[in-house]
DRENDOZA-195548 format. One record per residue: x, y, z of N, C-alpha, C in turn. Coordinates in steps of 0.02 Angstrom, whole numbers, plus 32768, in hexadecimal, padded with zeros to 4 digits. Example, Ala and Ser with C-alpha at 12.3 -4.5 7.8 and 13.67 -1.06 7.14 Angstrom:
REM DRENDOZA-195548
82947EE4818682677F1F818682947F5B818682827F90816282AC7FCB816582858002818A
REM end
This chain:
REM DRENDOZA-195548
7F3981FB83AF7EF481C9836E7F1E81CD832D7F05817B830D7F1F819582C97EF781AF82807F1381BA824A7EF481C982207EE781B781EC7EA481CA81D07E8A81A281B37E7281CC81667E8781AF81317E8C81D380E87E5281C580D17E1E81CD80BA7DEF81B0808F7DCE81F380737DB081E580367D67822380087D4C81E87FEA7D0C82167FC67CE781E17FB77D1781E47F4E7D2282197F5F7D5C82027F0F7D7781B97EFD7D6D81A17F097D9681617F217D56811C7EFE7D15812D7F0E7CD6811D7EFB7CCB812E7EAE7D0581697E8D7CD781737E597D0881317E257D3381117E3B7D5580F27E017D5180BB7DFF7D0C80B37DCA7CE180837DC27D0180437D927CF9802B7DAA7D177FCF7D997CDF7F9C7D747CA77F9D7D987C8A7F7D7D6D7C697F3B7DB57C617F0D7D8F7C797ECC7DA07CC57E9B7DB07CED7ECB7DDA7D297EB67DDC7D477E967E2D7D647E997E2E7D747E757E817D8B7EBF7EB27DA37EE67E877DCB7F1B7E9B7D917F667E917D597F697EAB7D207F7D7EAB7D1D7FCB7EF17CF57FE67EDA7CCF80237F127CBC7FFF7F597C857FBF7F417C7B7FAC7F757CBD7FA47FCD7CFB7F7D7FAB7D177F8A7FEA7D1E7FC080047D0F8011800B7D108034803A7CBF803B80387CA1803280147C56805280337C59802980807C5E7FE1807A7C677FA080B07C8B7FC980DC7CC47FBF80C67CFC7FC9810F7CDA802A811F7CD7805081167CAB80A581277C79809581537C42806E814C7C02805281727C29801081A77C517FFA819F7C687FD481C57C857FEB82007CB2802581F27CF1805382267CA5808C82487C7B809182337C4F80C282437C0A80A582707C0A806682687BE5804582A07C10802982D97C4E801682E57C747FFF83027C88802483287C798087830B7C9580B8832F7CDD80BA83317CFB8097830D7D3B80B082F07D5480CC82D57D2180E782A47D2E813B82867D25817882937D1B816882D07D0A81AD82F27D5181C783347D64818583377D9F818A834E7DF281A383187DDB81AB82EB7E2581AA82B27E1B820582AC7E59822D82957E61825982867E5F825A823C7E2B826782227E1D827981DB7E5F82AD81B87E7682A381857E9182C081567E8E82CD810F7E6C830680FB7E44831380AD7E8882F280907E5582D480587E8282B6802F7E8382F07FED7EC882F67FC47ECE83187F817EF5830D7F3A7EED83267F227F0983237EED7F6283087EB87F7882E97EC27FC582E37E9C7FCB83007E757FF483287E577FF2834D7E29802683187DFA803A834C7DA4806183287D9380A783137DB380BF83667DBB810383467DD38118830F7DFF80DE83147E3480DB82EA7E5580D182937E6480C7827D7E2180B482587E0280EA82347DEE812482677DB4815B82617D8F8190824E7DBD819282517E1A81A2822B7E3681C181F27E1F819081DD7E118183817E7E13817C817A7DB3815A81AC7DA7813381817D64815B81A77D208160819C7CEA817081B87CA3813681E87C9C815682037C74812682367C5480D682167C1B80FA81E57BF880CF81BF7BD980A2819E7BF380BC81867C118069814A7C518047817D7C66806281BE7C91803581E47CAB800881FC7C6F802782227C4A7FF982227C007FC582007BDA7FE581A87BF67FAF816D7BE77F78816C7C087F88816D7C337F3E81687C537F1081BC7C6A7F3781E47C537F0982157C4E7EEE820D7C137F0A81FC7BC97ED082027B9A7E9B81C27B9D7E9781777BB97E79813C7BC47E3881777BFE7E4F819C7C177E2881BC7C357DE781DD7C2E7E0A820B7C017DDF82467BE37DAF82217BA37DDE81E37B847DAE81AD7B5B7D7B81907B6E7D6281997BC27D3C817B7BCE7D2B81267BF47D69812F7C057DAA80D87C147DA280BB7BDA7DAF80777C0A7DB5803B7BE87DFB80117C097DF07FD87BE67E397F927C067E7C7FB47BF47EA97FC47C257EEC7FB87C0B7F047F8E7C077EFC7F4D7C277F117F157C407EDF7EE87C317EE07E9F7C467E8C7E7E7C3B7E737E807C967EC37EA67CBA7EAA7E9E7CF57E997EE27D127EB27F237CEB7E9F7F597CFF7E7D7F857CDC7E4D7F9C7CFC7E0D7FD57CE87E0C80117CF27DFE804B7CC37E0380847CD97D9580907CD77D9380C67CF97D3E80ED7CD07D5881377CCD7D2481517CBB7D25819A7CBA7D4A81CD7CF87D2D81A57D3D7D4981C87D8C7D8681A17DA07DA681737D807DE9814D7D957E1F81877D7C7E1E81A17D5F7E4F81D57D627E4F81F37DAB7E1C821F7DB97E2282687DFA7E1A82247E367E1681E37E307E1B81B77E6B7E6581AD7E8A7E8E819B7E347EC281907E557F0081B77E607EF282007E3D7F0882357E5E7EF5822E7E947EB282477EAC7EC282517EFD7ED4821A7F357ECE81CD7F107EF781997F347F3C81A97F2A7F6D81BE7F027FAD81DA7F207FC682087F437F8D824E7F287F8C82767F5D7F7F826B7FA17F5182427FB47F4282397FFB7F7681F1801E7F9E81DE80027FD581DC8029802481FB8038800982428004803082808013802A829A804E7FE282AC804B7FA982CA80847FD982AC80C77FBD825880CC7FD68234810A801A823981288049824480FA807D823480FA808382A88128807982A880F0807183148122805283158168801682E58160800E82E781A6802482D281F78053829781D6807A8268820980A4829C821180D482AE81E9811082DA81E381048323822380CB8321821180B0836C823880A7835782778091831B8284806D830982D58034833182C5800483268310802082DC833C800282AC83367FF6829982FE7FE6823F82ED8032823382CF803B820182E6806E81D482EA805F819A82A48027818F829D8006816182637FDD8167823E7FC7814381F47F96815881C77F8B812E818D7F45811E81977F1880D981757F10811B81167F2C810480EE7EFD811080B27ED2810280947E8D8108809B7E6180D2808C7E4D80EE80447E6E80DD80127E8180F57FCC7E6580A67F827E4280D57F547E6180A47F357E5480D27ECD7E8280947EB27E9380777E957ECB80607ECB7EEE80227EDA7F2C800F7EF27F5F803A7ECA7F9A80257EDA7FDA80447EB1800D80177EB4801E7FCD7EE880567FAE7EDA807A7F9F7EA4803E7F857E8980537F737E3F806F7F917DF680507FCE7DFD80767FF47DCE80A880237DCB80D480097D89811780087D858133805A7D74815B806F7D6F815D80AD7D50814F80BC7D1D814B80817CE9813B80997C9980EB80917C7B80DB805A7CB6809080407C9B805D80397CE7802680267CCF7FF880147D007FEB7FDD7CFF7FE57FA67D2F7FCB7F627D297FC57F627D767F8D7F0C7D5E7F667EE97D9F7F497F3B7DD67F177F347DBC7EDD7F5B7DD07EF27F9F7DF87F387FC07DDE7F6C7FED7E037F6480287DBB7F5580697DCC7F8380927DA27FD180CC7DAA7FAE80E57DE5800C80FE7DFC801780E17E42806580D27E4B806C80C37E88806580E37EB9803C80E67EE6803A812F7F16805E81097F50807880CF7F63809D80D17F9280E580DE7F83810080DB7F3A814A80E77F1C814781347F1F8109816B7F18810781A57F07811581B57F5880F081977F9080CE81BE7FBD813781C47FD3815381807FC5819881867FE881C581AC7FD181AC81C77F9481E181FD7F6781DC82497F7E8198824C7F8D8174828B7FBB81A7827F7FF4819E8251800F81D0825E807381EC827380618213826380288273826A8027825382B18012825382AE7FE8824782FE7FC5822A834B7FE081FF83477FEE81EA8377802F81D98375807681F5832880948201833880C9824C832480D4826B831580B782D2830880BE82DB82CB80E2829F82A480CF82A3825480F682CB822C80D3830D822880F1834481F880B3833881BA80AC8305818E80E18312815C80D882D8813980E482B4810780BE826C80FA80B2826780BB80BA8248809680F7822D805280FF81F5804980DF81E8801A80BB81B58002809281A17FB5808781807FA880CA813D7F7880CA81247F5380AC812E7F17808080E97F0E805480D27ECA806680837EDA806D80707E76809180407E6A806880327E958034800F7E84801480137E347FF77FC37E047FCE7FDB7DB97FCF800B7DCB7F7D80207DEC7F5C80277DF67F1780657E257F26809A7E277F1580D97E2D7F0E80CD7E827EE780F07EBE7EFB80F67EFD7EF181037EF97EB481177ED47E8F81537EE87E4781547F2C7E3481217F5D7E3D81397F9E7E2481477FCC7E48814F7FB77E9981617FDB7ECE81BB7FD07EB481D57F767ECC82087F747EB7822C7F897E8982197F8D7E4E82337F907E1282387FE97E0281FB800F7E43821D80607E4A826380697E76826280457EA482AF804A7EC882E980097EC482E87FF37E95831C7FB77E9983507FC87E9A837D80027E7E839A800B7E8483D1804A7EAB838E80497ED6838580857F2083A2806D7F6983CF80807F7683D980707FC283BE80887FEC839880D07FEA835B80F3800A832D80DE801D833280AF800482EB8094800482DC8048801382F08039805082E37FCF8073829F7FD98059828F7FA08035824F7F86801E823F7F2A802C82037F35804782037EE7808081CB7ECC806381D27E95803981887E63801A81787E2D8039814E7E09806581257DE9805080E07DD2802B80EA7D92800380A37D857FCD80CE7D4A7FBA808C7D257F9580697CDA7F9D80AA7CE67F4F80CF7C997F5380FD7C987F15810E7C577F1380EB7C337EE380DF7C6F7E9880AC7C707E85808F7CB47E6A80527CD67E6D80597D097E4A80217D397E3180297D637E1380327DA07E3E807E7DD07E17808C7DD67DDB80DC7DB07DC180CF7D867DF580F57D427DD1814E7D637DE781557DA07E1981957DC27E2881967D9E7E6E81C47DC97E9581D67DAC7ED881F87D7D7F0882217D6E7EC982437D2E7ED282847D417F29829F7D1F7F3682C67D377F7B830B7D4A7F51831A7D277F03835E7D517EFD83587D897EEC83297DB27EE483117DDC7EC583197E197F1B836B7E3D7EF483827E5C7F4883847EA27F3F83897EC17EE583AB7EF27EEB83D17EF17EB883E97F387EA684117F347E6F84537F6B7E7284907F7C7E7084CF7FBE7E6F84C37FBE7EAD84AB800E7EBD84B680267F0084857FF67F2F844B7FDC7F0C84067FDB7F2584127F8A7F43844B7F747F2E84447F237F3E84437F087F92840A7EEA7FA184077EEB7FEC83DE7F087FF883B47F477FC783787F6E7FF883437F427FE483307F0D7FCA82E07EEF7FAA83087EB67FE282CF7E9C800282CE7E5B802B827D7E42801D82647E0B7FFA82387DF37FE0823E7D9C800A81FE7D97802681FB7D59805781AA7D43802581CA7D15800D818D7D077FD681767CBF8009812B7CB3801481047C7D802580EB7C557FEC80F47C0F800680CB7BE17FFA80767BE77FEE805C7BCE7FD680237BD67FD580047BB6801C80227B81803D7FFD7B57807F80347B8380A9804D7BBF80BD80787BC980E480427BC28125805B7BC58175802C7BC881A5801F7C1881A580027C3381DF7FEF7C6581FE802E7C838218803E7C32823A80857C4C827E80BE7C56824C80D07C2F821F81087C3781DF80F67C6E81BB80C27C8781C880BF7CD2819580E27D0681D680D97D1281F680D17D338227810B7D51825281327D00825481747CDF827581B37D02822681957CFD81F781CA7D1881A481B37D55819A81A17D8881C281867DB681B281AC7DDD81E481907DC8823581DA7DFA826B82007DE0826882207DA98249827B7D8F823382987DCA821682747DF581DD82867E2681AE82A67E6281CC82647E74821182577EB7822F82A67EAA825D829E7E74827782DF7E6B829B83237E578289832C7E69823C835F7E49822783777E6D81E6836C7E6F81BC83917E968176836F7EE0818D832D7EF4819C831A7F2481AE832C7F5A81EC834B7F14820B83647F46826183827F6F825783B47F7B821A83DA7F95822983ED7FD781F883A17FDC81E183A3800E81AD837C805581BB836E806E81EE837380A48218833B80DA820082F880C181C182CB80E281A882B2812E81BC82AF815881A98290818E81C1824A818F81B8822A815581B281E78150819481CE810D8180819E80E68178817780C08183815180C181478150809C81098109809080DD8102804080E18093804080EA80A07FFA80D580787FF680B380777FC68062802F7FA8804C80177F9E805F7FEA7FA280897FB07F6E80B37F7F7F4880827F897F1F80657F767EE980437F457EC780617EF17EB880697EE07E7A808E7ECA7E3A80747EE97E3580487EE57DDC80127EFC7D9F80237F347DBC80677F597D7F80677F237D7780A57EE27D7E80987EB37D5C80D57E9D7D2380A67E9D7CF180F57E837CB480C37E387CA180B47E137CDF80C17DD57CE380827DCA7CFA80567E0E7D2B80357E0E7D47800C7DFD7D307FD57DDB7D2A7FB27DC77D177F5E7DEB7D037F267E267D457F127E517D367EEB7E8E7D3B7F017EBC7D397F527EE47D3A7F4A7EE27CF67F8D7EE17CFC7FBC7EE17CED7FFB7F277CD0800A7F457CC780587F6B7C8980767F4F7C8980CE7F787C6880E87F607C68811C7F2F7C8D81607F3D7CD4814B7F347D03818A7EF17D28818E7EE47D0881E57EA57D4881FA7E947D5F81FC7E5B7D8B82047E637DD881FD7E817DE382637E7B7DBF826C7EA67DE382C57EED7DE282B67F187DC582827F577DBD82627F787E1282547F4F7E29821D7F477E6082117F5F7E8382567F487E9B82827F547ECC82C17F967EA082D57FA97E6082CC800A7E5382E2802E7E6F82DD800F7E6A8283804B7E7A825480427EDB8264801B7EF08271801E7F4D825480437F43829F803E7F2282DE804B7F40831580B77F27832C80BB7F0382F580F57EE382DD81207F1482BD80FE7F3F829781087F76825E81247FAD828A80E17FBA82D380DA800C82FF81267FEB831181237FB6832F81507FC8835C81A27FDB835081B57FB5831C81E67FD082E781F5800582DC81C4802182C681AC807182C781C1809E831281C4807F833381CA809E837A8203809F838E822F8078836F8270805E8371828280AC833E827980A6831282A480BB82DA829280FD82C48259811482D6823B8152829F8206818082BB82058162832281D08199834A817C8180832D8198812983288143811E83078110813182D2814A814E828F812D8173827681158138823A80D58144821680CF80F181ED8081811C81D4808D8114817E805581198162805580C08128800780B281307FF8807981097FC2809C80F17FC2806C80BB7F998096806A7F63804880627F30803280517F237FF980287F3B7FFA7FEC7F387F967FDC7F427F867F9B7F167F547F947F137F247F9C7EE07EE97F9C7EB77ECA7FD77EA47E977FCE7E5C7E8A7FFD7E1D7E8C7FD97DF17E5D7FD77DD77E547FB37D947E397FC47D8E7E2A7FE37D487DF580117D287E2880317D077E3380267CC57E7D80317CB57E8080567CAF7E4280927C877E4280C27CB97E3B81027D037E1C80F87D277E1981307D4E7E6681247D6D7E7380DE7DAF7EB680DF7D987EEB811C7D507EF781277D567F3481517D5C7F17819B7D727ED781AB7D7A7EC581EE7DCA7EC381E87DEB7EB581B67E1F7EB681BC7E567EE581B57E2A7F1F81AE7E327F6181AE7E3E7F7D81D57DFC7F7981FD7DEB7F6E825D7E397F6E825E7E417F3382677E6A7EFB82867EB67F2182927ED27F4382427EF67F64823C7F007FB7825E7EC47FD3825B7EBD8015828B7ED07FF082BB7EBA7FCD82C27EBE7FBA831B7F227FA683407F2C7F8C83057F787F8483177FA47FCD83197F78800683137FAF8032830F7FB0804483567F67803A838A7F4D803C83C47F99804483E77F9A8085840C7FF8807C84247FC680458478
REM end
């Protein structure tokens, strides 16, 4: 069974009339229950991240600034990123959710998990929030896997339509984490050129595959697969983490490339097959973007089908 981390606390992140809103999860929960997939998943309780765990990635100043905004009832952190009174608990549970999923996958018997959380995380840098993201959930999860479980090498795959600049910033000099990102370029946040490959000891451990707006489905998937069989082939991670954004979907209202619903199943199967070769199939994914509330549930369902044996 695939594990699922979900909690109604994620609905408390009230963003108002904003693309990243609670209806994304309400619609997905309803869809998974209607199709029967909900009952086929192993449900893992979320938990809150501690300040120490947030500090694996974020500065004390950043953590305290998010707390202060929450205590004041919320507000805009930048023109895109908004908080409500309930956003802090949701964000702590989003970061804690991926750690709970990693614990479950490491312990077994499930070998894969999806964290249906919000707010998303891959734009959050060690020092500030941005791009709808407060804390970098996947980066915190990677450090948790290394510190708690002694997993030396982590492979992070990010197929969100936007480049995960915060994740890249976190691991840019670190050879223990291989980051692979496909994303639309040029596009927000402006990073992710293929010349950005890491620095110092981390040189070569960041792999960006920017995609033009008119890339075909076939070109996208071929480029994606070429990294798994090329630069990532000899990395031999102990765990694979996925920033699973669904805004490369062709009908996404704020992103969009050429991908159809079924392509997310293909991408997931490619990652799962890679993980079977290198780390006994252990994969944990976490929700990033995807803003077509009509079709996001179908994209997530396709992602979950991709985990199936």
